All heavy atoms as an XYZ file, in Angstrom:
868
protein
N       0.814     -1.193      0.000
C       0.000      0.000      0.000
C       0.863      1.265      0.000
O       0.564      2.213     -0.684
C      -0.915     -0.018      1.227
C      -1.917      1.077      1.259
S      -3.167      1.030     -0.020
C      -3.965     -0.509      0.335
N       1.935      1.238      0.765
C       2.806      2.419      0.804
C       3.393      2.718     -0.571
O       3.443      3.871     -0.990
C       3.925      2.223      1.824
C       3.489      2.132      3.284
C       4.681      1.774      4.165
C       2.847      3.419      3.741
N       3.826      1.681     -1.260
C       4.404      1.863     -2.587
C       3.425      2.489     -3.557
O       3.787      3.353     -4.351
N       2.175      2.071     -3.502
C       1.143      2.656     -4.362
C       0.973      4.135     -4.075
O       0.615      4.905     -4.951
C      -0.207      1.960     -4.139
C      -0.359      0.668     -4.856
C      -0.657      0.949     -6.293
C      -1.301     -0.233     -6.946
N      -1.351     -0.069     -8.390
N       1.207      4.530     -2.841
C       1.074      5.928     -2.440
C       2.384      6.684     -2.561
O       2.519      7.789     -2.035
C       0.536      6.022     -1.008
C      -0.922      5.672     -0.954
O      -1.734      6.302     -1.613
N      -1.264      4.655     -0.190
N       3.349      6.092     -3.221
C       4.679      6.661     -3.451
C       5.358      7.085     -2.148
O       6.072      8.078     -2.096
C       4.649      7.837     -4.461
O       3.897      8.923     -3.917
C       4.056      7.419     -5.790
N       5.135      6.308     -1.087
C       5.781      6.538      0.203
C       6.869      5.485      0.354
O       6.596      4.291      0.275
C       4.770      6.443      1.364
C       3.708      7.548      1.217
C       5.476      6.525      2.706
C       2.564      7.432      2.183
N       8.091      5.930      0.548
C       9.220      5.011      0.647
C       9.680      4.950      2.101
O      10.374      5.839      2.582
C      10.381      5.466     -0.269
C      11.538      4.503     -0.177
C       9.900      5.626     -1.686
N       9.227      3.924      2.787
C       9.619      3.654      4.169
C       9.051      2.293      4.532
O       8.172      1.778      3.852
C       9.126      4.735      5.123
C       7.618      4.798      5.250
C       7.225      5.561      6.499
N       5.806      5.721      6.581
C       4.953      4.770      6.951
N       5.378      3.580      7.254
N       3.670      5.014      7.004
N       9.528      1.699      5.623
C       8.987      0.398      6.023
C       7.535      0.532      6.491
O       7.106      1.598      6.929
C       9.878     -0.033      7.196
C      10.898      1.013      7.381
C      10.609      2.149      6.482
N       6.810     -0.545      6.390
C       5.432     -0.594      6.879
C       5.450     -0.797      8.388
O       6.207     -1.613      8.902
C       4.698     -1.735      6.201
S       2.964     -1.810      6.646
N       4.622     -0.039      9.094
C       4.533     -0.142     10.548
C       3.280     -0.923     10.920
O       2.411     -1.151     10.092
C       4.457      1.241     11.200
C       5.579      2.185     10.824
C       5.329      3.513     10.552
C       6.896      1.753     10.760
C       6.349      4.391     10.225
C       7.924      2.624     10.435
C       7.639      3.943     10.169
O       8.653      4.800      9.846
N       3.149     -1.284     12.185
C       1.909     -1.860     12.682
C       0.827     -0.788     12.681
O       1.107      0.404     12.523
N      -0.412     -1.170     12.882
C      -1.530     -0.240     12.749
C      -1.407      0.974     13.673
O      -1.554      2.109     13.230
C      -2.863     -0.957     12.996
C      -4.099     -0.077     12.861
C      -4.195      0.523     11.467
C      -5.345     -0.879     13.180
N      -1.128      0.754     14.947
C      -1.051      1.882     15.888
C       0.055      2.853     15.481
O      -0.144      4.078     15.457
C      -0.825      1.380     17.306
N       1.205      2.316     15.120
C       2.325      3.173     14.723
C       2.051      3.848     13.376
O       2.457      4.984     13.149
C       3.598      2.336     14.658
C       4.810      3.185     14.794
C       6.052      2.391     15.102
N       7.174      3.174     14.606
C       8.246      2.680     14.062
N       8.401      1.382     13.969
N       9.198      3.459     13.622
N       1.346      3.144     12.496
C       0.979      3.712     11.192
C       0.053      4.918     11.393
O       0.212      5.956     10.750
C       0.280      2.653     10.339
C       0.219      2.966      8.885
C       1.561      2.956      8.197
O       2.401      2.076      8.453
O       1.780      3.867      7.367
N      -0.883      4.804     12.301
C      -1.798      5.910     12.579
C      -1.044      7.068     13.224
O      -1.288      8.236     12.890
C      -2.990      5.430     13.428
C      -3.862      4.500     12.577
C      -3.799      6.610     13.962
C      -4.950      3.788     13.325
N      -0.111      6.772     14.114
C       0.729      7.830     14.697
C       1.507      8.554     13.606
O       1.589      9.782     13.591
C       1.711      7.256     15.728
C       1.044      6.876     17.031
O      -0.091      7.345     17.285
O       1.652      6.105     17.792
N       2.086      7.780     12.673
C       2.837      8.374     11.567
C       1.919      9.254     10.726
O       2.280     10.369     10.348
C       3.471      7.281     10.709
C       4.368      7.818      9.644
C       5.698      8.077      9.755
C       4.004      8.172      8.308
N       6.176      8.574      8.567
C       5.157      8.647      7.667
C       2.808      8.144      7.599
C       5.152      9.083      6.349
C       2.807      8.587      6.280
C       3.971      9.042      5.676
N       0.736      8.767     10.456
C      -0.242      9.519      9.674
C      -0.557     10.854     10.344
O      -0.549     11.894      9.696
C      -1.521      8.697      9.518
C      -2.728      9.423      8.961
C      -2.644      9.473      7.454
C      -3.998      8.736      9.387
N      -0.829     10.825     11.640
C      -1.172     12.052     12.367
C      -0.020     13.044     12.403
O      -0.232     14.258     12.414
C      -1.618     11.707     13.786
S      -3.184     10.825     13.839
N       1.200     12.553     12.387
C       2.370     13.425     12.428
C       2.728     13.981     11.054
O       3.033     15.163     10.919
C       3.588     12.650     12.981
O       3.246     12.132     14.263
C       4.808     13.536     13.089
N       2.671     13.138     10.024
C       3.179     13.519      8.703
C       2.114     13.907      7.688
O       2.439     14.447      6.638
C       4.010     12.370      8.120
C       5.252     12.112      8.886
N       5.290     11.263      9.960
C       6.503     12.608      8.755
C       6.518     11.229     10.455
N       7.268     12.040      9.738
N       0.870     13.609      7.944
C      -0.176     13.847      6.950
C      -1.243     14.788      7.489
O      -2.427     14.493      7.479
C      -0.820     12.518      6.538
C       0.120     11.536      5.903
S       0.464     12.067      4.224
C       1.561     10.801      3.670
N      -0.824     15.944      7.967
C      -1.752     16.877      8.592
C      -2.449     17.782      7.583
O      -3.550     18.234      7.830
C      -1.022     17.717      9.618
C      -0.423     16.855     10.706
C       0.143     17.681     11.767
N      -0.624     17.348     12.974
C      -0.479     17.937     14.118
N       0.355     18.906     14.240
N      -1.183     17.563     15.139
N      -1.834     18.086      6.493
C      -2.435     18.970      5.491
C      -3.433     18.178      4.645
O      -3.712     17.016      4.920
C      -1.349     19.581      4.623
N      -3.926     18.810      3.610
C      -4.949     18.157      2.789
C      -4.531     18.112      1.324
O      -5.304     18.436      0.442
C      -6.284     18.891      2.943
C      -7.442     18.074      2.391
O      -7.386     16.841      2.481
O      -8.389     18.681      1.869
N      -3.291     17.701      1.071
C      -2.849     17.571     -0.319
C      -3.447     16.302     -0.919
O      -3.971     15.438     -0.214
C      -1.318     17.513     -0.384
O      -0.858     16.255      0.081
N      -3.342     16.189     -2.221
C      -3.851     15.006     -2.920
C      -3.151     13.742     -2.415
O      -3.792     12.735     -2.160
C      -3.638     15.191     -4.419
C      -4.151     14.052     -5.256
C      -5.502     13.756     -5.289
C      -3.292     13.278     -6.014
C      -5.987     12.717     -6.059
C      -3.765     12.243     -6.788
C      -5.110     11.970     -6.809
O      -5.585     10.945     -7.571
N      -1.841     13.819     -2.228
C      -1.077     12.675     -1.719
C      -1.584     12.265     -0.341
O      -1.783     11.085     -0.064
C       0.420     13.018     -1.632
O       0.869     13.393     -2.930
C       1.234     11.864     -1.120
N      -1.792     13.233      0.502
C      -2.241     12.937      1.862
C      -3.664     12.386      1.878
O      -3.960     11.441      2.609
C      -2.106     14.184      2.728
C      -0.645     14.524      2.942
C      -0.407     15.946      3.358
O      -1.218     16.822      3.104
N       0.720     16.186      3.997
N      -4.540     12.940      1.055
C      -5.907     12.403      0.983
C      -5.903     10.962      0.475
O      -6.641     10.121      0.968
C      -6.780     13.267      0.084
C      -7.259     14.530      0.755
C      -8.303     15.230     -0.058
N      -7.655     15.880     -1.192
C      -8.256     16.194     -2.321
N      -9.522     15.914     -2.503
N      -7.600     16.782     -3.282
N      -5.062     10.692     -0.513
C      -5.000      9.341     -1.071
C      -4.461      8.353     -0.044
O      -4.982      7.241      0.090
C      -4.135      9.327     -2.344
O      -4.680     10.270     -3.271
C      -4.118      7.964     -2.983
N      -3.432      8.752      0.691
C      -2.894      7.865      1.725
C      -3.939      7.585      2.801
O      -4.139      6.446      3.211
C      -1.631      8.461      2.351
C      -1.113      7.613      3.491
C      -0.498      6.396      3.234
C      -1.298      7.990      4.805
C      -0.066      5.592      4.274
C      -0.861      7.197      5.850
C      -0.252      5.998      5.576
O       0.163      5.199      6.600
N      -4.609      8.621      3.266
C      -5.639      8.449      4.287
C      -6.759      7.543      3.785
O      -7.239      6.666      4.507
C      -6.210      9.808      4.703
C      -5.230     10.671      5.467
C      -5.788     12.067      5.676
C      -4.765     12.994      6.277
N      -5.275     14.376      6.408
N      -7.164      7.753      2.537
C      -8.206      6.917      1.938
C      -7.762      5.467      1.848
O      -8.518      4.550      2.203
C      -8.548      7.446      0.539
C      -9.441      6.562     -0.321
C     -10.827      6.439      0.304
C      -9.538      7.129     -1.725
N      -6.534      5.228      1.412
C      -6.066      3.850      1.270
C      -5.920      3.164      2.622
O      -6.226      1.969      2.751
C      -4.761      3.785      0.467
O      -3.734      4.475      1.118
N      -5.518      3.897      3.650
C      -5.441      3.317      4.989
C      -6.840      2.980      5.505
O      -7.072      1.888      6.031
C      -4.716      4.256      5.951
C      -4.532      3.727      7.374
C      -3.705      2.444      7.382
C      -3.875      4.788      8.248
N      -7.771      3.902      5.329
C      -9.148      3.655      5.769
C      -9.768      2.474      5.023
O     -10.431      1.614      5.627
C      -9.996      4.909      5.574
N      -9.552      2.403      3.708
C     -10.090      1.283      2.923
C      -9.459     -0.033      3.361
O     -10.151     -1.057      3.446
C      -9.850      1.526      1.428
N      -8.182     -0.017      3.660
C      -7.504     -1.236      4.131
C      -8.105     -1.712      5.445
O      -8.409     -2.897      5.612
C      -6.007     -0.974      4.324
O      -5.401     -0.652      3.111
N      -8.280     -0.795      6.373
C      -8.859     -1.170      7.662
C     -10.270     -1.724      7.476
O     -10.629     -2.757      8.043
C      -8.853      0.044      8.629
C      -7.414      0.391      9.004
C      -9.704     -0.237      9.868
C      -7.262      1.729      9.704
N     -11.068     -1.037      6.658
C     -12.446     -1.471      6.418
C     -12.494     -2.878      5.831
O     -13.209     -3.748      6.345
C     -13.153     -0.480      5.485
C     -14.515     -0.950      5.048
C     -15.610     -0.829      5.897
C     -14.706     -1.524      3.796
C     -16.865     -1.269      5.507
C     -15.959     -1.955      3.398
C     -17.036     -1.833      4.252
O     -18.268     -2.272      3.859
N     -11.749     -3.125      4.749
C     -11.828     -4.418      4.076
C     -11.187     -5.536      4.894
O     -11.662     -6.682      4.860
C     -11.230     -4.340      2.675
C     -12.196     -3.667      1.742
C     -12.130     -2.402      1.251
C     -13.411     -4.230      1.229
N     -13.229     -2.145      0.473
C     -14.031     -3.253      0.430
C     -14.032     -5.470      1.367
C     -15.231     -3.464     -0.232
C     -15.239     -5.684      0.704
C     -15.827     -4.700     -0.078
N     -10.158     -5.232      5.637
C      -9.561     -6.252      6.514
C     -10.543     -6.602      7.635
O     -10.704     -7.773      7.990
C      -8.197     -5.788      7.058
C      -7.171     -5.755      5.920
C      -7.722     -6.683      8.200
C      -5.867     -5.055      6.261
N     -11.228     -5.597      8.162
C     -12.236     -5.861      9.193
C     -13.378     -6.702      8.634
O     -13.855     -7.630      9.293
C     -12.767     -4.539      9.759
C     -13.653     -4.752     10.947
C     -15.011     -4.673     10.992
C     -13.246     -5.125     12.262
N     -15.466     -4.958     12.251
C     -14.394     -5.245     13.059
C     -12.003     -5.369     12.850
C     -14.357     -5.588     14.397
C     -11.965     -5.713     14.184
C     -13.130     -5.818     14.944
N     -13.828     -6.406      7.419
C     -14.892     -7.223      6.790
C     -14.423     -8.659      6.589
O     -15.180     -9.601      6.803
C     -15.310     -6.611      5.459
C     -16.243     -5.440      5.648
C     -16.933     -5.079      4.383
N     -17.570     -6.243      3.791
C     -18.616     -6.201      3.002
N     -19.162     -5.051      2.715
N     -19.120     -7.284      2.477
N     -13.186     -8.811      6.168
C     -12.628    -10.147      5.972
C     -12.569    -10.892      7.300
O     -12.936    -12.068      7.383
C     -11.230    -10.056      5.350
C     -10.510    -11.377      5.215
C     -11.163    -12.345      4.254
O     -11.989    -11.925      3.410
O     -10.854    -13.557      4.335
N     -12.149    -10.210      8.330
C     -12.100    -10.817      9.667
C     -13.494    -11.277     10.093
O     -13.678    -12.391     10.572
C     -11.537     -9.801     10.659
C     -11.485    -10.287     12.096
C     -12.540     -9.537     12.889
N     -12.529     -9.973     14.268
C     -13.617    -10.139     14.993
N     -14.796     -9.908     14.484
N     -13.541    -10.529     16.234
N     -14.497    -10.428      9.917
C     -15.863    -10.788     10.304
C     -16.396    -11.957      9.483
O     -17.079    -12.841     10.014
C     -16.791     -9.585     10.184
C     -16.600     -8.589     11.299
O     -15.937     -8.876     12.295
N     -17.154     -7.398     11.144
N     -16.097    -11.987      8.193
C     -16.545    -13.101      7.351
C     -15.921    -14.412      7.824
O     -16.599    -15.452      7.853
C     -16.190    -12.835      5.890
N     -14.666    -14.368      8.197
C     -14.003    -15.586      8.684
C     -14.562    -16.032     10.027
O     -14.827    -17.216     10.238
C     -12.496    -15.360      8.813
C     -11.806    -15.256      7.482
C     -10.333    -14.996      7.629
N      -9.733    -14.789      6.321
C      -8.479    -15.001      6.045
N      -7.656    -15.409      6.992
N      -8.017    -14.792      4.831
N     -14.744    -15.092     10.943
C     -15.196    -15.435     12.293
C     -16.664    -15.857     12.308
O     -17.018    -16.864     12.921
C     -14.975    -14.245     13.266
C     -15.662    -14.475     14.595
C     -13.482    -14.006     13.470
N     -17.529    -15.112     11.638
C     -18.965    -15.331     11.772
C     -19.586    -16.192     10.672
O     -20.646    -16.763     10.880
C     -19.699    -13.993     11.853
C     -19.280    -13.175     13.041
C     -18.606    -11.979     12.871
C     -19.539    -13.607     14.337
C     -18.209    -11.226     13.968
C     -19.149    -12.859     15.443
C     -18.484    -11.672     15.251
N     -18.931    -16.291      9.521
C     -19.500    -17.071      8.423
C     -18.617    -18.225      7.978
O     -19.035    -19.037      7.169
C     -19.780    -16.160      7.220
C     -20.810    -15.090      7.502
C     -21.008    -14.206      6.298
C     -22.005    -13.092      6.608
N     -22.121    -12.163      5.475
N     -17.393    -18.261      8.473
C     -16.473    -19.313      8.066
C     -16.020    -19.199      6.628
O     -15.612    -20.179      6.016
N     -16.088    -17.999      6.074
C     -15.719    -17.750      4.676
C     -14.431    -16.932      4.658
O     -14.277    -15.986      5.421
C     -16.822    -16.942      3.960
C     -18.153    -17.689      4.009
C     -16.426    -16.627      2.527
C     -19.328    -16.837      3.556
N     -13.512    -17.296      3.770
C     -12.300    -16.488      3.634
C     -11.983    -16.278      2.162
O     -12.372    -17.060      1.311
C     -11.119    -17.155      4.339
O     -10.795    -18.358      3.705
N     -11.301    -15.190      1.893
C     -10.852    -14.905      0.535
C      -9.328    -14.826      0.545
O      -8.708    -14.709      1.596
C     -11.423    -13.564      0.021
O     -11.013    -12.519      0.905
C     -12.935    -13.583     -0.052
N      -8.752    -14.849     -0.620
C      -7.292    -14.793     -0.733
C      -6.791    -13.378     -0.476
O      -7.543    -12.401     -0.572
C      -6.865    -15.237     -2.128
O      -7.302    -14.282     -3.089
N      -5.519    -13.284     -0.172
C      -4.898    -11.972      0.020
C      -4.988    -11.145     -1.263
O      -5.226     -9.937     -1.219
C      -3.442    -12.133      0.447
N      -4.855    -11.793     -2.408
C      -4.940    -11.092     -3.693
C      -6.328    -10.503     -3.895
O      -6.485     -9.381     -4.376
C      -4.586    -12.030     -4.857
C      -3.150    -12.471     -4.884
C      -2.860    -13.631     -3.918
O      -3.811    -14.274     -3.412
O      -1.678    -13.865     -3.641
N      -7.357    -11.269     -3.542
C      -8.729    -10.788     -3.669
C      -8.991     -9.619     -2.731
O      -9.642     -8.640     -3.100
C      -9.708    -11.927     -3.380
O     -11.035    -11.473     -3.424
N      -8.473     -9.709     -1.526
C      -8.629     -8.631     -0.552
C      -7.933     -7.365     -1.049
O      -8.505     -6.273     -1.014
C      -8.070     -9.065      0.799
C      -8.276     -8.120      1.970
C      -9.746     -7.860      2.226
C      -7.622     -8.702      3.221
N      -6.711     -7.507     -1.543
C      -5.983     -6.361     -2.088
C      -6.744     -5.749     -3.254
O      -6.836     -4.527     -3.387
C      -4.577     -6.749     -2.513
C      -3.930     -5.699     -3.366
C      -3.622     -5.778     -4.676
C      -3.574     -4.370     -2.962
N      -3.074     -4.598     -5.113
C      -3.041     -3.715     -4.088
C      -3.652     -3.677     -1.764
C      -2.586     -2.405     -4.048
C      -3.199     -2.365     -1.734
C      -2.676     -1.750     -2.865
N      -7.333     -6.590     -4.096
C      -8.087     -6.098     -5.244
C      -9.284     -5.256     -4.796
O      -9.571     -4.206     -5.381
C      -8.553     -7.283     -6.090
O      -9.294     -6.842     -7.187
N      -9.981     -5.689     -3.758
C     -11.124     -4.923     -3.237
C     -10.666     -3.567     -2.708
O     -11.310     -2.543     -2.953
C     -11.822     -5.702     -2.124
C     -12.577     -6.913     -2.612
C     -13.146     -7.695     -1.448
C     -13.797     -8.969     -1.940
N     -14.317     -9.791     -0.841
N      -9.572     -3.572     -1.973
C      -9.040     -2.319     -1.424
C      -8.637     -1.377     -2.565
O      -9.028     -0.210     -2.594
C      -7.840     -2.589     -0.495
C      -8.291     -3.365      0.744
C      -7.125     -1.288     -0.116
C      -7.158     -3.971      1.567
N      -7.871     -1.886     -3.503
C      -7.389     -1.067     -4.620
C      -8.549     -0.545     -5.464
O      -8.545      0.629     -5.865
C      -6.420     -1.865     -5.481
N      -9.551     -1.378     -5.724
C     -10.707     -0.938     -6.516
C     -11.444      0.208     -5.831
O     -11.868      1.160     -6.481
C     -11.668     -2.099     -6.763
C     -11.132     -3.122     -7.756
O     -10.118     -2.823     -8.434
O     -11.719     -4.212     -7.848
N     -11.608      0.092     -4.524
C     -12.302      1.150     -3.792
C     -11.512      2.453     -3.803
O     -12.064      3.528     -4.013
C     -12.577      0.722     -2.356
C     -13.390      1.742     -1.603
C     -14.110      1.149     -0.423
O     -14.457     -0.029     -0.441
O     -14.322      1.907      0.528
N     -10.209      2.362     -3.583
C      -9.366      3.566     -3.592
C      -9.401      4.207     -4.969
O      -9.594      5.425     -5.101
C      -7.920      3.230     -3.154
C      -6.991      4.422     -3.368
C      -7.900      2.779     -1.701
N      -9.251      3.404     -6.014
C      -9.265      3.942     -7.374
C     -10.600      4.588     -7.708
O     -10.648      5.645     -8.332
C      -8.937      2.849     -8.383
C      -7.473      2.501     -8.422
C      -7.167      1.288     -9.246
C      -7.563      1.396    -10.678
N      -7.098      0.274    -11.495
N     -11.706      3.983     -7.289
C     -13.023      4.548     -7.564
C     -13.170      5.925     -6.914
O     -13.676      6.861     -7.536
C     -14.120      3.602     -7.071
N     -12.711      6.044     -5.689
C     -12.770      7.346     -5.014
C     -11.857      8.356     -5.696
O     -12.240      9.504     -5.918
C     -12.394      7.208     -3.543
S     -13.655      6.409     -2.550
N     -10.649      7.920     -6.034
C      -9.715      8.826     -6.692
C     -10.276      9.322     -8.025
O     -10.086     10.481     -8.381
C      -8.369      8.129     -6.928
C      -7.565      7.902     -5.666
S      -6.066      6.925     -5.975
C      -5.051      8.111     -6.866
N     -10.966      8.456     -8.745
C     -11.536      8.833    -10.044
C     -12.642      9.869     -9.901
O     -12.957     10.583    -10.847
C     -12.062      7.601    -10.768
S     -10.769      6.544    -11.418
N     -13.256      9.936     -8.725
C     -14.343     10.895     -8.529
C     -13.825     12.298     -8.205
O     -14.569     13.265     -8.268
C     -15.286     10.418     -7.417
O     -14.662     10.525     -6.156
N     -12.558     12.404     -7.833
C     -11.979     13.712     -7.512
C     -11.644     14.452     -8.791
O     -11.251     13.848     -9.794
C     -10.731     13.561     -6.661
C     -10.982     12.901     -5.339
C     -12.165     12.831     -4.665
C     -10.030     12.211     -4.540
N     -12.005     12.145     -3.493
C     -10.704     11.752     -3.378
C      -8.683     11.931     -4.669
C     -10.074     11.037     -2.376
C      -8.050     11.224     -3.675
C      -8.744     10.787     -2.530
N     -11.782     15.752     -8.783
C     -11.511     16.563     -9.967
C     -10.606     17.731     -9.616
O     -10.482     18.123     -8.465
C     -12.818     17.111    -10.551
C     -13.730     16.042    -11.102
C     -13.144     15.479    -12.398
N     -13.980     14.442    -12.959
C     -13.764     13.152    -12.829
N     -12.753     12.710    -12.127
N     -14.543     12.264    -13.397
N     -10.023     18.292    -10.660
C      -9.214     19.501    -10.565
C      -8.064     19.362     -9.562
O      -7.798     20.247     -8.763
C     -10.090     20.701    -10.263
C     -11.172     20.913    -11.331
C     -12.088     22.069    -11.059
N     -11.404     23.324    -10.777
C     -10.906     24.155    -11.702
N     -10.983     23.834    -12.966
N     -10.321     25.284    -11.347
N      -7.399     18.225     -9.631
C      -6.222     17.981     -8.798
C      -5.049     18.738     -9.407
O      -4.852     18.726    -10.620
C      -5.917     16.463     -8.718
C      -7.125     15.681     -8.212
C      -4.676     16.199     -7.898
C      -7.627     16.080     -6.852
N      -4.266     19.376     -8.573
C      -3.109     20.142     -9.041
C      -2.173     19.233     -9.842
O      -1.761     18.187     -9.354
C      -2.377     20.729     -7.842
C      -1.266     21.671     -8.196
C      -0.668     22.263     -6.937
C       0.459     23.211     -7.275
N       1.028     23.812     -6.060
N      -1.840     19.618    -11.069
C      -1.027     18.751    -11.934
C       0.480     18.871    -11.692
O       1.232     19.215    -12.597
C      -1.405     19.206    -13.344
C      -1.727     20.645    -13.175
C      -2.335     20.788    -11.795
N       0.935     18.573    -10.490
C       2.372     18.609    -10.225
C       2.965     17.203    -10.382
O       2.238     16.226    -10.571
C       2.668     19.207     -8.839
C       2.027     18.420     -7.726
O       1.895     17.207     -7.798
N       1.620     19.103     -6.666
N       4.282     17.101    -10.308
C       4.961     15.814    -10.528
C       4.532     14.758     -9.516
O       4.323     13.599     -9.867
C       6.475     15.991    -10.475
C       7.019     16.752    -11.673
O       6.307     16.824    -12.709
O       8.141     17.273    -11.582
N       4.405     15.147     -8.262
C       4.013     14.198     -7.212
C       2.624     13.615     -7.494
O       2.409     12.402     -7.403
C       4.025     14.893     -5.853
C       3.700     13.980     -4.699
C       3.759     14.695     -3.361
O       3.888     15.934     -3.317
O       3.655     13.993     -2.351
N       1.685     14.466     -7.877
C       0.332     13.989     -8.163
C       0.286     13.136     -9.425
O      -0.456     12.156     -9.490
C      -0.634     15.167     -8.264
C      -0.824     15.853     -6.934
O      -0.482     15.310     -5.888
N      -1.354     17.068     -6.952
N       1.088     13.495    -10.417
C       1.148     12.672    -11.633
C       1.677     11.268    -11.321
O       1.170     10.280    -11.835
C       2.031     13.340    -12.676
C       1.374     14.487    -13.387
C       2.233     14.997    -14.551
N       1.660     16.182    -15.105
C       1.994     17.424    -14.739
N       2.931     17.625    -13.829
N       1.417     18.458    -15.291
N       2.726     11.192    -10.471
C       3.264      9.883    -10.069
C       2.199      9.066     -9.346
O       2.056      7.867     -9.575
C       4.489     10.053     -9.171
C       5.777     10.272     -9.899
C       6.992     10.129     -8.981
N       6.968     11.025     -7.829
C       7.383     12.285     -7.843
N       7.871     12.803     -8.954
N       7.346     13.012     -6.752
N       1.450      9.706     -8.474
C       0.413      9.021     -7.712
C      -0.700      8.517     -8.627
O      -1.151      7.373     -8.501
C      -0.153      9.973     -6.654
C      -0.934      9.376     -5.516
C      -0.114      8.324     -4.765
C      -1.385     10.455     -4.561
N      -1.119      9.335     -9.564
C      -2.155      8.937    -10.527
C      -1.670      7.739    -11.340
O      -2.405      6.769    -11.542
C      -2.534     10.141    -11.424
C      -3.283      9.703    -12.661
C      -3.359     11.141    -10.626
N      -0.422      7.775    -11.790
C       0.136      6.645    -12.544
C       0.240      5.399    -11.672
O      -0.070      4.294    -12.116
C       1.515      6.997    -13.100
C       1.486      7.711    -14.413
C       2.853      7.745    -15.077
N       3.900      8.315    -14.227
C       4.196      9.600    -14.151
N       3.539     10.481    -14.869
N       5.163     10.027    -13.361
N       0.682      5.564    -10.441
C       0.856      4.428     -9.539
C      -0.451      3.683     -9.303
O      -0.479      2.459     -9.245
C       1.423      4.925     -8.202
O       1.539      3.867     -7.292
N      -1.561      4.414     -9.185
C      -2.871      3.795     -8.951
C      -3.613      3.496    -10.256
O      -4.740      3.024    -10.231
C      -3.725      4.701     -8.070
C      -3.360      4.605     -6.628
C      -2.561      5.460     -5.924
C      -3.759      3.599     -5.704
N      -2.449      5.044     -4.623
C      -3.176      3.906     -4.463
C      -4.563      2.455     -5.808
C      -3.367      3.119     -3.326
C      -4.760      1.678     -4.677
C      -4.160      2.011     -3.454
N      -2.997      3.792    -11.408
C      -3.619      3.566    -12.717
C      -4.941      4.311    -12.863
O      -5.928      3.779    -13.370
C      -3.836      2.071    -12.989
O      -2.630      1.371    -12.900
N      -4.953      5.555    -12.407
C      -6.118      6.413    -12.519
C      -5.915      7.318    -13.737
O      -4.797      7.775    -13.987
C      -6.304      7.266    -11.234
C      -7.379      8.289    -11.381
C      -6.581      6.343    -10.056
N      -6.978      7.560    -14.475
C      -6.869      8.388    -15.685
C      -6.449      9.797    -15.312
O      -6.946     10.387    -14.353
C      -8.202      8.410    -16.432
C      -8.057      8.925    -17.824
N      -8.053     10.256    -18.128
C      -7.869      8.262    -18.995
C      -7.893     10.413    -19.421
N      -7.781      9.208    -19.967
N      -5.547     10.360    -16.092
C      -4.984     11.680    -15.788
C      -5.983     12.820    -15.985
O      -5.674     13.953    -15.668
C      -3.740     11.921    -16.639
O      -4.087     11.905    -18.010
N      -7.187     12.529    -16.435
C      -8.193     13.593    -16.636
C      -8.620     14.230    -15.316
O      -9.227     15.293    -15.313
C      -9.415     13.048    -17.370
O     -10.060     12.059    -16.587
N      -8.304     13.588    -14.181
C      -8.656     14.198    -12.896
C      -7.753     15.377    -12.565
O      -8.078     16.175    -11.705
C      -8.638     13.170    -11.736
C      -7.227     12.682    -11.439
C      -9.595     12.031    -12.009
C      -7.114     11.915    -10.147
N      -6.610     15.466    -13.257
C      -5.694     16.587    -13.028
C      -6.239     17.842    -13.697
O      -6.745     17.783    -14.814
C      -4.303     16.252    -13.573
C      -3.619     15.042    -12.934
C      -2.342     14.692    -13.687
C      -3.340     15.283    -11.466
N      -6.155     18.965    -13.000
C      -6.641     20.226    -13.534
C      -5.817     20.625    -14.758
O      -4.637     20.296    -14.858
C      -6.546     21.316    -12.468
N      -6.445     21.332    -15.668
C      -5.729     21.825    -16.842
C      -4.732     22.879    -16.411
O      -5.001     23.695    -15.540
C      -6.707     22.434    -17.833
O      -7.615     21.458    -18.253
N      -3.566     22.834    -17.033
C      -2.521     23.813    -16.687
C      -2.809     25.143    -17.284
O      -3.393     25.321    -18.271
C      -1.169     23.317    -17.183
O      -0.860     22.098    -16.559
C-alpha cells in the first residue's frame, strides 16, 4: 500500500501507522488524501474479511482482498476533480492507474 502511495519507508503496525499519519499527513494535499483513503479502505476491508471468517467461516485470498481495497481507492480517486497537476500527483495517478483527466488543466 505504501508503494502505491509513493511513500518510501517500512510498513509499521496499525497503531504506529496511525501515529505516523497524524504526524506527517496533517495537510490536505492530494497525496495525503489518497494515503488516508487507502489506509481507511484497508482497515475497512480487513475488518470485513475478519468478520466473514469469524462469523461465516468464509475467507478470501490476500490477492482478492488487495483487489477490493485497490478498486475502492481507485473509484474514489476517479471521482476527484481539478487535482493540481504537479509531478508528485502525476506519479500518484500513474501508480494507482487512474486516468490523468482528474488533473486540472494547466
